[in-house]
FIKE-898780 format. One record per atom (N, C-alpha, C): residue number from 1; residue in one letter; x, y, z. Coordinates in Angstrom, 2 decimals. Example, Ala and Ser with C-alpha at 12.3 -4.5 7.8 and 13.67 -1.06 7.14 Angstrom:
# FIKE-898780
[r 1; 'A'; [13.19; -5.69; 7.80]] [r 1; 'A'; [12.30; -4.50; 7.80]] [r 1; 'A'; [13.20; -3.30; 7.80]] [r 2; 'S'; [12.85; -2.25; 7.08]] [r 2; 'S'; [13.67; -1.06; 7.14]] [r 2; 'S'; [12.90; 0.03; 7.87]] 
This chain:
# FIKE-898780
[r 1; 'M'; [-20.49; 24.13; -16.37]] [r 1; 'M'; [-19.15; 23.70; -16.83]] [r 1; 'M'; [-18.69; 23.47; -17.97]] [r 2; 'K'; [-19.78; 23.42; -19.02]] [r 2; 'K'; [-19.11; 23.59; -20.44]] [r 2; 'K'; [-18.34; 24.73; -20.72]] [r 3; 'L'; [-18.93; 25.82; -19.94]] [r 3; 'L'; [-18.26; 27.31; -20.03]] [r 3; 'L'; [-16.49; 27.10; -19.53]] [r 4; 'A'; [-16.52; 26.74; -18.48]] [r 4; 'A'; [-15.30; 26.09; -17.90]] [r 4; 'A'; [-14.32; 25.52; -18.36]] [r 5; 'L'; [-14.69; 24.29; -19.08]] [r 5; 'L'; [-13.92; 23.62; -20.01]] [r 5; 'L'; [-13.62; 24.34; -21.04]] [r 6; 'L'; [-14.36; 24.94; -21.98]] [r 6; 'L'; [-14.25; 25.92; -22.84]] [r 6; 'L'; [-13.43; 26.80; -22.41]] [r 7; 'N'; [-13.07; 27.48; -21.49]] [r 7; 'N'; [-12.12; 28.78; -20.70]] [r 7; 'N'; [-10.64; 28.16; -20.85]] [r 8; 'R'; [-10.78; 26.77; -20.36]] [r 8; 'R'; [-9.64; 26.07; -19.97]] [r 8; 'R'; [-8.69; 25.43; -21.51]] [r 9; 'G'; [-9.63; 25.78; -22.26]] [r 9; 'G'; [-9.26; 25.04; -23.58]] [r 9; 'G'; [-9.22; 23.10; -23.97]] [r 10; 'L'; [-10.21; 22.89; -22.81]] [r 10; 'L'; [-10.01; 21.36; -22.83]] [r 10; 'L'; [-11.10; 20.77; -23.87]] [r 11; 'I'; [-11.95; 21.44; -24.49]] [r 11; 'I'; [-12.73; 21.03; -25.50]] [r 11; 'I'; [-12.91; 22.18; -26.58]] [r 12; 'D'; [-13.18; 21.70; -27.95]] [r 12; 'D'; [-13.39; 22.28; -28.81]] [r 12; 'D'; [-14.87; 21.73; -29.26]] [r 13; 'L'; [-15.81; 22.58; -29.38]] [r 13; 'L'; [-16.92; 22.11; -30.13]] [r 13; 'L'; [-17.29; 21.55; -31.19]] [r 14; 'A'; [-16.11; 22.11; -32.17]] [r 14; 'A'; [-16.31; 21.73; -33.55]] [r 14; 'A'; [-16.02; 20.23; -33.46]] [r 15; 'L'; [-14.78; 19.75; -32.73]] [r 15; 'L'; [-14.45; 18.55; -32.90]] [r 15; 'L'; [-14.94; 17.61; -31.64]] [r 16; 'G'; [-15.54; 17.94; -30.79]] [r 16; 'G'; [-15.66; 17.28; -29.80]] [r 16; 'G'; [-15.13; 17.44; -28.28]] [r 17; 'I'; [-15.52; 16.07; -27.60]] [r 17; 'I'; [-14.80; 16.10; -26.53]] [r 17; 'I'; [-14.22; 14.83; -26.00]] [r 18; 'V'; [-13.26; 14.34; -25.50]] [r 18; 'V'; [-12.50; 13.16; -25.48]] [r 18; 'V'; [-12.29; 13.01; -24.10]] [r 19; 'F'; [-13.26; 11.64; -23.69]] [r 19; 'F'; [-13.06; 11.63; -21.89]] [r 19; 'F'; [-11.84; 10.12; -21.94]] [r 20; 'K'; [-11.27; 10.53; -21.64]] [r 20; 'K'; [-9.66; 9.86; -21.43]] [r 20; 'K'; [-9.83; 8.75; -19.89]] [r 21; 'G'; [-9.63; 7.68; -19.60]] [r 21; 'G'; [-9.87; 7.13; -18.75]] [r 21; 'G'; [-8.77; 5.82; -18.48]] [r 22; 'D'; [-8.15; 5.28; -17.38]] [r 22; 'D'; [-7.18; 4.29; -17.44]] [r 22; 'D'; [-8.52; 3.04; -16.70]] [r 23; 'S'; [-9.64; 2.93; -16.82]] [r 23; 'S'; [-10.38; 1.69; -16.46]] [r 23; 'S'; [-11.10; 1.24; -17.97]] [r 24; 'R'; [-10.52; 0.02; -18.32]] [r 24; 'R'; [-10.63; 0.04; -19.43]] [r 24; 'R'; [-12.58; -0.56; -19.41]] [r 25; 'L'; [-12.84; -1.22; -18.23]] [r 25; 'L'; [-14.17; -1.82; -17.81]] [r 25; 'L'; [-14.94; -0.37; -18.10]] [r 26; 'I'; [-14.75; 0.82; -17.74]] [r 26; 'I'; [-15.59; 1.92; -17.37]] [r 26; 'I'; [-15.84; 2.36; -18.80]] [r 27; 'I'; [-14.70; 2.48; -19.56]] [r 27; 'I'; [-14.46; 2.79; -20.95]] [r 27; 'I'; [-15.71; 2.03; -21.74]] [r 28; 'Q'; [-15.66; 0.82; -21.65]] [r 28; 'Q'; [-16.31; -0.15; -22.42]] [r 28; 'Q'; [-17.66; 0.01; -21.78]] [r 29; 'F'; [-17.83; 0.35; -20.66]] [r 29; 'F'; [-19.75; 0.57; -20.21]] [r 29; 'F'; [-19.91; 1.54; -20.91]] [r 30; 'M'; [-19.12; 2.89; -20.99]] [r 30; 'M'; [-19.52; 4.00; -21.79]] [r 30; 'M'; [-19.74; 4.11; -23.21]] [r 31; 'T'; [-19.06; 3.38; -23.83]] [r 31; 'T'; [-19.43; 3.12; -25.25]] [r 31; 'T'; [-20.05; 1.78; -25.52]] [r 32; 'G'; [-20.60; 1.18; -25.19]] [r 32; 'G'; [-21.42; 0.18; -25.13]] [r 32; 'G'; [-20.86; -1.28; -25.45]] [r 33; 'G'; [-19.58; -1.28; -24.87]] [r 33; 'G'; [-19.05; -2.73; -24.90]] [r 33; 'G'; [-18.98; -3.64; -23.84]] [r 34; 'A'; [-19.42; -3.23; -23.01]] [r 34; 'A'; [-20.01; -4.07; -21.84]] [r 34; 'A'; [-21.19; -3.13; -21.09]] [r 35; 'R'; [-22.22; -4.16; -20.10]] [r 35; 'R'; [-22.77; -3.83; -19.60]] [r 35; 'R'; [-22.48; -3.91; -18.05]] [r 36; 'P'; [-22.96; -2.91; -17.30]] [r 36; 'P'; [-22.71; -3.14; -16.17]] [r 36; 'P'; [-23.69; -4.01; -15.22]] [r 37; 'G'; [-22.98; -4.95; -14.37]] [r 37; 'G'; [-23.82; -6.16; -13.93]] [r 37; 'G'; [-24.75; -5.52; -12.75]] [r 38; 'K'; [-24.11; -4.70; -12.05]] [r 38; 'K'; [-24.77; -3.86; -10.52]] [r 38; 'K'; [-25.83; -2.99; -10.83]] [r 39; 'P'; [-26.74; -2.76; -10.37]] [r 39; 'P'; [-27.77; -1.88; -10.68]] [r 39; 'P'; [-27.53; -0.25; -10.50]] [r 40; 'Y'; [-26.58; -0.31; -9.35]] [r 40; 'Y'; [-26.35; 1.32; -9.28]] [r 40; 'Y'; [-25.02; 1.41; -10.00]] [r 41; 'L'; [-24.27; 0.61; -10.84]] [r 41; 'L'; [-23.23; 0.98; -11.66]] [r 41; 'L'; [-23.98; 1.45; -13.17]] [r 42; 'L'; [-25.16; 0.55; -13.26]] [r 42; 'L'; [-25.92; 0.82; -14.35]] [r 42; 'L'; [-26.63; 2.24; -14.29]] [r 43; 'H'; [-27.02; 2.60; -13.31]] [r 43; 'H'; [-27.69; 3.93; -12.78]] [r 43; 'H'; [-26.64; 5.19; -13.21]] [r 44; 'K'; [-25.49; 4.84; -12.64]] [r 44; 'K'; [-24.22; 5.96; -12.89]] [r 44; 'K'; [-23.88; 6.10; -14.53]] [r 45; 'V'; [-23.91; 4.66; -15.12]] [r 45; 'V'; [-23.25; 4.75; -16.50]] [r 45; 'V'; [-24.71; 5.65; -17.38]] [r 46; 'K'; [-25.94; 5.60; -16.88]] [r 46; 'K'; [-27.06; 6.17; -17.66]] [r 46; 'K'; [-26.76; 7.48; -17.05]] [r 47; 'E'; [-26.51; 7.80; -16.07]] [r 47; 'E'; [-26.40; 9.05; -15.57]] [r 47; 'E'; [-25.37; 9.96; -16.41]] [r 48; 'C'; [-23.98; 9.39; -16.66]] [r 48; 'C'; [-22.90; 9.86; -17.23]] [r 48; 'C'; [-23.69; 9.77; -18.70]] [r 49; 'K'; [-24.19; 9.11; -19.47]] [r 49; 'K'; [-24.54; 9.31; -21.04]] [r 49; 'K'; [-25.52; 10.11; -20.92]] [r 50; 'R'; [-26.33; 10.58; -20.10]] [r 50; 'R'; [-27.34; 11.59; -20.03]] [r 50; 'R'; [-26.68; 13.21; -20.06]] [r 51; 'L'; [-25.61; 12.83; -19.31]] [r 51; 'L'; [-25.05; 14.54; -18.76]] [r 51; 'L'; [-24.06; 14.85; -20.12]] [r 52; 'S'; [-23.66; 13.65; -20.74]] [r 52; 'S'; [-22.35; 13.99; -22.17]] [r 52; 'S'; [-23.15; 14.33; -23.45]] [r 53; 'K'; [-24.65; 13.83; -23.17]] [r 53; 'K'; [-25.55; 14.50; -24.59]] [r 53; 'K'; [-25.27; 16.06; -24.21]] [r 54; 'E'; [-25.75; 16.74; -22.73]] [r 54; 'E'; [-25.66; 17.84; -22.91]] [r 54; 'E'; [-25.06; 19.05; -23.76]] [r 55; 'F'; [-23.67; 18.27; -24.02]] [r 55; 'F'; [-22.52; 18.94; -24.47]] [r 55; 'F'; [-22.74; 19.49; -26.15]] [r 56; 'Q'; [-24.02; 18.72; -26.48]] [r 56; 'Q'; [-24.17; 19.14; -27.78]] [r 56; 'Q'; [-23.10; 18.96; -29.06]] [r 57; 'C'; [-22.22; 17.92; -28.76]] [r 57; 'C'; [-21.47; 17.78; -29.71]] [r 57; 'C'; [-21.08; 16.56; -29.28]] [r 58; 'R'; [-20.00; 15.75; -30.55]] [r 58; 'R'; [-19.46; 14.53; -30.34]] [r 58; 'R'; [-18.64; 14.24; -29.15]] [r 59; 'V'; [-18.95; 13.09; -28.44]] [r 59; 'V'; [-18.14; 12.74; -27.23]] [r 59; 'V'; [-17.74; 11.41; -27.34]] [r 60; 'Y'; [-16.42; 11.34; -27.19]] [r 60; 'Y'; [-15.47; 10.18; -27.24]] [r 60; 'Y'; [-15.07; 9.76; -25.59]] [r 61; 'W'; [-14.92; 8.34; -25.67]] [r 61; 'W'; [-14.22; 7.77; -24.74]] [r 61; 'W'; [-13.00; 6.69; -25.05]] [r 62; 'H'; [-12.06; 7.33; -24.23]] [r 62; 'H'; [-10.78; 6.51; -25.04]] [r 62; 'H'; [-10.10; 6.08; -23.87]] [r 63; 'F'; [-9.77; 4.91; -23.92]] [r 63; 'F'; [-8.90; 3.89; -23.03]] [r 63; 'F'; [-7.36; 4.40; -22.94]] [r 64; 'V'; [-6.79; 4.76; -21.53]] [r 64; 'V'; [-5.76; 5.03; -21.70]] [r 64; 'V'; [-4.95; 3.85; -20.46]] [r 65; 'P'; [-4.06; 3.14; -21.05]] [r 65; 'P'; [-3.33; 2.33; -20.07]] [r 65; 'P'; [-2.63; 3.22; -18.95]] [r 66; 'R'; [-2.86; 2.70; -17.68]] [r 66; 'R'; [-2.34; 3.22; -16.24]] [r 66; 'R'; [-1.05; 3.85; -16.31]] [r 67; 'E'; [-0.05; 3.19; -16.85]] [r 67; 'E'; [1.04; 3.44; -17.14]] [r 67; 'E'; [1.85; 5.06; -17.93]] [r 68; 'E'; [0.28; 4.98; -18.53]] [r 68; 'E'; [0.49; 6.29; -19.58]] [r 68; 'E'; [-0.42; 7.38; -19.29]] [r 69; 'N'; [-0.86; 6.97; -18.13]] [r 69; 'N'; [-2.31; 8.31; -17.91]] [r 69; 'N'; [-1.70; 9.18; -16.81]] [r 70; 'R'; [-0.40; 9.92; -16.78]] [r 70; 'R'; [0.11; 10.86; -16.27]] [r 70; 'R'; [-0.79; 12.26; -16.59]] [r 71; 'I'; [-1.14; 12.50; -17.88]] [r 71; 'I'; [-1.91; 13.48; -18.01]] [r 71; 'I'; [-3.49; 13.63; -17.43]] [r 72; 'A'; [-3.77; 12.37; -17.83]] [r 72; 'A'; [-5.15; 12.19; -17.32]] [r 72; 'A'; [-5.25; 12.35; -15.84]] [r 73; 'D'; [-4.33; 11.89; -15.06]] [r 73; 'D'; [-3.85; 11.82; -13.72]] [r 73; 'D'; [-4.01; 13.53; -13.22]] [r 74; 'W'; [-3.36; 14.29; -13.95]] [r 74; 'W'; [-3.14; 15.81; -13.93]] [r 74; 'W'; [-4.27; 16.53; -13.84]] [r 75; 'L'; [-5.47; 15.97; -15.31]] [r 75; 'L'; [-6.66; 16.61; -15.49]] [r 75; 'L'; [-7.55; 16.34; -14.05]] [r 76; 'A'; [-7.32; 15.07; -13.71]] [r 76; 'A'; [-8.49; 14.65; -12.93]] [r 76; 'A'; [-8.43; 15.64; -11.46]] [r 77; 'R'; [-6.96; 15.96; -11.25]] [r 77; 'R'; [-6.77; 16.60; -9.77]] [r 77; 'R'; [-7.18; 18.24; -10.23]] [r 78; 'Q'; [-6.60; 18.55; -11.41]] [r 78; 'Q'; [-7.06; 20.01; -11.79]] [r 78; 'Q'; [-9.00; 19.78; -11.74]] [r 79; 'A'; [-9.45; 19.02; -12.16]] [r 79; 'A'; [-11.08; 19.25; -12.10]] [r 79; 'A'; [-11.49; 19.11; -10.59]] [r 80; 'T'; [-10.93; 18.49; -9.88]] [r 80; 'T'; [-11.34; 18.27; -8.35]] [r 80; 'T'; [-10.94; 19.56; -7.87]] [r 81; 'E'; [-10.51; 20.62; -8.23]] [r 81; 'E'; [-10.05; 21.82; -7.54]] [r 81; 'E'; [-11.15; 22.88; -8.26]] [r 82; 'V'; [-11.79; 22.66; -9.28]] [r 82; 'V'; [-12.63; 23.52; -9.79]] [r 82; 'V'; [-14.09; 23.96; -8.89]] 
């Protein structure tokens, strides 16, 4: 997966990876600003954090308001086609 992202120019290992999302709560979960109350969500958050460490670079989580997320929407659609 890392190679696919590198080939598409979506990450630069010198700078890190920026994950953008329009769910403020999910971004807060990932940055430690909130803790999931439901066990299955806690499991998913822990799994995402574990996977993000495999990139061996800095990972950033950034909230993008829904009305400004056209690019994130496009990227998400692209990712489902990989």
